[in-house]
C-alpha positions in Angstrom: 27.4 136.1 -62.5 25.0 139.0 -62.3 23.6 140.6 -65.4 24.4 144.3 -65.5 22.5 147.1 -67.2 24.4 148.9 -70.0 25.9 152.3 -68.9 23.2 155.0 -68.7 23.7 158.7 -69.3 23.0 161.0 -66.5 22.1 164.7 -66.4 25.0 167.2 -67.4 27.5 167.7 -64.7 27.7 171.0 -62.8 30.4 172.4 -60.7 29.5 171.7 -57.1 30.6 174.1 -54.4 31.1 171.2 -52.0 33.2 168.1 -52.6 31.5 165.4 -54.6 31.6 161.7 -53.9 34.4 161.3 -56.5 36.6 163.7 -54.5 36.1 162.0 -51.2 39.1 160.0 -49.8 39.1 156.3 -50.8 38.3 153.5 -48.4 37.9 149.8 -48.4 36.0 149.0 -45.2 33.4 150.7 -43.0 31.5 149.6 -39.9 27.8 150.6 -39.4 25.5 149.7 -36.6 24.1 146.7 -38.4 27.4 145.2 -39.6 30.3 145.9 -42.0 30.7 146.7 -45.6 33.9 146.3 -47.7 34.8 146.6 -51.4 37.5 146.7 -54.0 38.1 147.2 -57.7 40.4 145.2 -60.0 41.0 145.8 -63.7 40.2 142.8 -65.9 40.5 144.1 -69.5 40.5 147.2 -71.7 38.7 147.8 -75.0 40.6 150.8 -76.5 38.4 150.9 -79.6 35.2 151.3 -77.6 37.0 153.2 -74.8 35.4 150.8 -72.2 37.3 149.2 -69.3 36.1 146.1 -67.6 36.7 146.0 -63.8 35.8 143.3 -61.3 33.9 144.8 -58.4 34.2 142.8 -55.2 31.7 143.6 -52.4 31.1 142.0 -49.0 27.8 143.1 -47.4 27.6 142.0 -43.8 24.5 144.1 -43.0 21.0 142.9 -43.0 19.9 145.2 -45.8 20.7 145.4 -49.5 23.1 148.0 -50.8 23.5 149.7 -54.1 26.9 150.0 -56.0 27.6 152.7 -58.7 30.8 152.5 -60.8 32.1 155.3 -63.1 35.3 156.9 -64.4 36.4 160.3 -63.1 38.1 162.7 -65.6 38.8 166.4 -65.7 35.6 168.4 -65.0 33.9 169.5 -68.2 31.0 171.9 -68.3 28.0 170.3 -70.0 29.6 166.9 -70.0 27.7 163.7 -69.1 28.7 161.0 -66.5 28.0 157.4 -67.5 27.9 154.8 -64.8 27.0 151.2 -64.2 25.0 150.0 -61.1 24.3 146.7 -59.3 22.5 145.7 -56.1 24.2 143.5 -53.5 21.8 141.3 -51.4 22.1 141.4 -47.6 24.6 139.1 -45.8 26.4 138.2 -49.1 29.7 138.6 -50.9 29.9 139.0 -54.7 32.5 139.5 -57.4 31.0 141.0 -60.5 32.5 142.3 -63.8 31.3 145.8 -64.6 31.9 147.8 -67.9 32.9 151.4 -67.3 32.9 153.9 -70.1 36.0 156.1 -70.2 36.1 159.8 -71.3 36.9 160.3 -74.9 39.3 163.2 -74.2 41.0 164.8 -71.3 43.0 163.1 -68.5 41.5 160.1 -66.7 42.0 160.5 -63.0 40.6 157.3 -61.4 37.9 154.7 -61.4 35.3 155.0 -58.6 32.8 152.7 -57.0 30.2 154.1 -54.6 28.6 151.6 -52.1 25.4 153.0 -50.6 23.8 151.4 -47.5 21.1 152.7 -45.2 22.8 155.6 -43.4 26.3 154.9 -44.7 28.4 155.4 -47.9 31.8 153.8 -48.8 34.0 155.1 -51.6 36.4 152.6 -53.3 38.7 153.7 -56.1 41.3 152.1 -58.4 44.0 153.4 -60.8 42.7 153.9 -64.3 44.1 151.9 -67.3 46.9 153.5 -69.3 45.4 155.1 -72.4 47.1 155.7 -75.8 44.4 157.6 -77.7 44.8 157.7 -81.6 46.3 154.3 -82.1 44.8 151.1 -83.5 43.2 149.0 -80.7 45.2 145.9 -81.8 48.5 147.8 -81.4 47.7 149.7 -78.2 49.8 148.5 -75.3 47.7 148.5 -72.1 49.5 149.2 -68.8 47.5 147.5 -66.0 47.7 149.3 -62.6 46.9 147.0 -59.7 44.0 148.2 -57.5 44.2 148.2 -53.7 42.1 145.2 -52.8 40.7 144.4 -49.4 37.9 141.7 -49.9 36.0 141.1 -46.7 34.0 137.9 -46.2 32.2 136.9 -43.0 34.8 136.2 -40.4 37.7 136.7 -42.8 39.4 139.4 -40.8 40.2 139.3 -37.1 42.4 141.8 -35.3 44.6 140.7 -32.4 43.8 143.7 -30.2 40.2 144.9 -29.5 38.9 148.0 -31.1 35.9 150.3 -30.8 35.0 150.9 -34.4 32.0 153.3 -33.9 30.3 155.1 -31.0 27.6 157.5 -32.1 25.5 159.4 -29.5 23.4 162.6 -29.7 25.3 165.7 -28.6 22.2 167.1 -26.7 19.1 165.4 -25.2 16.2 166.8 -23.2 16.5 166.5 -19.5 14.8 163.3 -18.1 14.4 161.8 -21.6 15.7 158.5 -23.0 18.2 158.4 -25.9 19.9 155.8 -28.1 23.6 155.2 -28.8 24.8 153.1 -31.7 28.1 151.2 -31.3 30.2 148.7 -33.2 33.3 146.8 -32.1 36.1 145.8 -34.5 36.6 142.2 -35.6 38.0 140.0 -32.9 36.4 142.0 -30.1 34.2 139.4 -28.4 32.7 141.2 -25.4 32.4 144.7 -23.9 30.5 146.9 -21.5 29.3 150.5 -21.1 29.1 152.9 -18.2 27.3 156.3 -18.0 28.7 158.8 -15.4 26.9 161.8 -14.1 28.2 165.3 -13.7 29.6 164.5 -10.2 31.4 161.4 -11.6 29.0 159.0 -10.0 28.0 156.0 -12.1 24.3 156.0 -13.0 24.1 153.2 -15.5 26.2 150.2 -16.5 25.7 147.1 -18.7 27.4 144.4 -20.7 27.5 144.2 -24.5 27.6 140.7 -26.0 27.0 141.6 -29.7 29.7 143.2 -31.9 27.3 146.0 -32.8 23.9 147.3 -31.7 22.0 150.1 -30.0 22.0 151.1 -26.3 18.9 152.8 -24.8 19.9 155.1 -21.9 18.1 157.7 -19.8 19.3 160.7 -17.9 17.6 162.0 -14.7 15.5 165.1 -14.8 17.3 168.4 -13.9 16.4 172.1 -13.8 19.8 173.0 -15.2 22.1 171.8 -18.0 24.2 168.8 -17.1 26.9 166.8 -18.9 27.1 163.0 -18.8 30.0 160.9 -20.0 29.5 157.6 -21.8 32.4 155.1 -21.7 32.4 152.1 -24.1 35.0 149.3 -23.6 35.7 146.3 -25.8 37.7 143.3 -24.7 39.3 140.1 -25.9 42.1 137.9 -24.8 44.7 140.5 -25.9 43.5 143.4 -23.8 40.8 146.1 -23.9 40.0 149.3 -25.8 37.9 152.3 -24.6 36.2 155.1 -26.3 34.2 157.9 -24.6 31.7 160.5 -25.7 29.8 163.3 -23.9 26.0 164.0 -23.9 24.6 167.3 -22.6 21.1 167.2 -21.1 19.4 170.6 -21.1 16.2 171.3 -19.2 13.5 172.8 -21.5 10.8 175.0 -20.2 7.2 173.9 -21.1 5.3 175.9 -23.6 3.3 178.8 -22.0 0.1 177.6 -23.7 0.4 174.2 -22.0 0.4 173.2 -18.3 3.7 172.4 -16.7 4.5 168.6 -16.9 4.0 166.5 -13.8 7.2 166.4 -11.7 9.3 163.4 -12.2 9.4 160.8 -9.4 12.2 161.5 -6.9 15.4 159.6 -7.6 16.1 156.8 -5.1 19.7 155.7 -4.6 20.5 152.1 -3.8 24.2 151.9 -4.8 25.1 148.7 -3.0 23.6 145.6 -1.4 25.6 142.8 0.2 25.2 139.8 2.6 27.0 139.0 5.8 27.3 135.4 4.4 26.8 134.2 0.8 26.1 130.6 2.0 23.9 129.8 5.0 22.3 126.7 6.5 18.6 126.1 6.4 16.9 127.8 9.3 19.8 130.2 9.9 19.5 134.0 9.6 20.4 135.8 6.3 21.8 139.2 7.3 21.2 141.7 4.5 23.1 145.0 4.5 22.5 148.0 2.1 23.2 151.7 1.6 20.2 153.8 0.5 18.7 157.2 1.1 15.2 155.7 1.1 13.1 155.5 4.3 10.8 152.7 3.3 10.9 149.5 1.3 11.1 145.7 1.5 13.6 142.9 1.6 12.4 139.6 0.1 13.8 136.1 -0.3 12.8 134.5 -3.6 13.4 131.0 -4.8 14.3 130.0 -8.4 10.6 130.0 -9.4 10.2 133.6 -8.1 8.1 132.4 -5.1 8.5 134.5 -2.0 10.0 132.5 0.8 10.5 135.3 3.4 10.3 139.1 3.8 11.4 141.9 6.1 11.0 145.7 6.1 13.7 148.0 4.9 15.5 149.5 7.9 17.0 153.0 8.3 19.9 151.3 10.1 20.9 149.7 6.8 20.4 146.1 7.9 17.5 143.5 7.7 17.3 139.8 8.5 15.6 137.0 6.7 15.5 133.3 7.8 16.7 130.7 5.4 14.1 128.0 4.7 14.9 124.3 5.4 16.1 122.5 2.3 16.8 118.8 1.5 19.8 119.7 -0.6 21.5 123.0 -1.5 19.4 125.5 -3.4 20.1 129.0 -4.8 17.9 131.9 -3.8 18.0 135.6 -4.4 17.5 138.5 -2.0 15.7 141.4 -3.6 15.9 144.8 -1.9 13.3 147.4 -3.0 13.8 151.0 -1.7 11.0 153.6 -2.1 10.6 157.3 -1.5 7.3 158.8 -2.7 6.7 157.6 -6.2 10.4 156.8 -6.8 11.8 153.4 -6.3 15.1 151.5 -6.8 15.8 147.8 -6.8 18.8 145.6 -6.4 19.4 141.9 -5.8 22.1 139.5 -4.7 22.3 135.7 -4.8 22.5 133.5 -1.7 22.9 129.7 -1.4 21.1 127.7 1.3 22.5 124.3 2.3 20.9 121.5 4.3 21.2 121.7 8.0 22.0 118.2 9.4 22.7 119.3 13.0 19.8 119.0 15.5 19.5 120.1 19.0 19.7 117.2 21.4 16.4 116.5 23.2 14.6 119.3 21.3 12.0 117.1 19.5 13.8 117.4 16.2 14.1 121.2 16.2 17.2 122.2 14.2 20.0 123.9 16.1 21.9 126.0 13.5 25.6 125.4 13.2 27.7 128.0 14.7 25.2 129.0 17.5 27.2 130.7 20.3 27.7 128.8 23.5 26.0 130.1 26.7 27.9 133.1 28.0 28.6 134.5 24.5 31.8 134.7 22.5 34.7 137.1 22.3 33.5 140.5 21.1 29.8 139.6 21.6 28.1 142.5 23.5 25.4 140.1 24.9 25.2 136.6 26.5 22.5 134.1 27.2 22.5 131.7 30.2 20.8 129.0 28.1 19.8 128.1 24.6 16.5 126.4 25.6 13.5 128.2 27.3 10.0 127.3 28.3 7.0 128.9 26.6 6.0 132.1 28.5 9.1 132.4 30.6 11.6 135.3 30.5 14.6 135.2 28.2 17.3 137.0 30.1 19.9 138.7 27.8 22.9 139.8 29.8 24.8 142.9 28.6 28.5 141.9 28.5 29.8 145.3 27.4 28.0 148.3 26.0 28.1 149.4 22.4 26.6 152.4 20.7 22.9 152.0 19.6 22.7 148.5 21.0 19.4 146.9 20.3 18.1 143.3 21.0 15.4 141.8 18.7 13.5 138.5 18.8 12.6 137.0 15.4 10.5 134.0 14.5 11.5 131.4 11.9 10.2 133.5 9.0 12.3 136.5 10.0 9.4 138.5 11.4 10.1 140.7 14.4 8.3 139.7 17.5 9.9 141.9 20.2 12.6 144.5 20.4 14.4 146.4 23.2 16.7 149.4 23.0 19.5 148.9 25.6 20.2 152.0 27.8 23.8 152.8 28.7 23.2 151.8 32.4 21.3 148.5 31.6 23.1 145.3 32.6 20.4 143.0 31.2 17.2 143.0 29.2 14.3 140.5 29.3 12.4 139.1 26.4 9.3 137.0 26.8 9.5 133.4 25.3 6.6 133.2 22.9 3.5 131.1 23.6 3.8 127.9 21.5 2.3 124.4 21.5 5.3 122.8 19.8 9.0 123.1 20.2 10.0 126.1 18.0 13.2 127.8 17.1 13.6 131.6 17.4 16.5 134.0 16.7 17.8 136.7 19.0 19.8 139.4 17.1 21.9 142.1 18.8 22.7 145.0 16.5 25.0 147.9 17.3 27.2 150.6 15.8 26.5 153.9 13.9 24.9 154.1 10.4 26.2 151.7 7.7 29.0 150.3 9.9 26.4 148.5 12.0 27.3 145.0 13.3 25.0 142.1 14.1 25.4 139.2 16.5 23.0 136.3 16.2 21.9 133.7 18.9 19.5 130.9 18.2 17.2 129.6 20.9 14.5 126.9 21.2 11.2 127.5 23.0 9.6 124.4 24.3 5.8 124.0 24.9 4.7 123.7 28.5 
């Protein structure tokens, strides 16, 4: 039981032109970015002789900061009157039920009993019906009518709603162009997951993320622009019973630099890399990993990283929207990630996708233990393959003849080593019926990859052939 100070007199009341806290609508629960606050009042007893009512104040403070509670009676406004109140402090992350003595006005009507709960950046008003008063009678003969107060006592985890709810979404109305800004959010009880998405003026999504906590702050950024632009933020909460969404708009306005200061350095150009995908999510050791992407960048890199972040292979970003890495040999299946970095000037964008590499147990017969990847096409090619090879085994230094079965637009033949590095490439002319690559000089039997790519733009296709070059 907390010890309370005796009611203290405040300065004389004045008529306020705006609504006071006592005139605000009552509430029992509020959500703030750091948690929730709830409270209720319940009449315990009435001392008619002293004109003092004892109420039980119940407060649940689920925030990580203390809050202050002020309790007082509200009567008819009186010029020059004095308001007497009682106050307590509620520790963070706690629930209390404390009796408070509230001095009642000696004359005039009694409207209600009010408790103000003040937290950092938030205020909750809780009220209760006043006790029935019979002024002028002996205290022992006065009959007290007790009016029940509306009580909603919130303890941690005590309330769970069946359907999800976005309790709060607070974002600035305007932000400077190119600047970061913060958005506070809170989900209702029972909402166990959510996500957010920020859409640009053209409806294109420029940011997305998941939200595991029930409340918090999101830090976002908008691109630089020379004109005012509107961005739409969508917040979605989910649980087993469905989803709930709330949206708000943020306007980014470009601001001219002060005349007395030099113009700011132009922001780095925006690089778009909206999607990256693999031709196959699981490949055998030694097999090509075909990486496809869509980007407006002209330069960049494509890297294969293991679980420790060690680089196991790399290739250059291609304007054709496709690059090839070679999967390393593994003793058992391992998970890797392909990281695509697109660059244009000082701007850059990065995306990554997972890939699983499994052990390759198939070996080429008579090739001194050089693996022959599963699924290698038989001599002569396969249906739909624009090229064909007469053999899968060649001698170091001899010509590798690649026959053109049927022509395709932008047909190109590339020879890669086992690390995915390009050794030779030939663009196939419309009247070519074959092209010749030179088998690399090697002192040991080595596996190489021949890749035929064709098709316009992002719809490019790739066909892969594996060959073994034997030492002389």
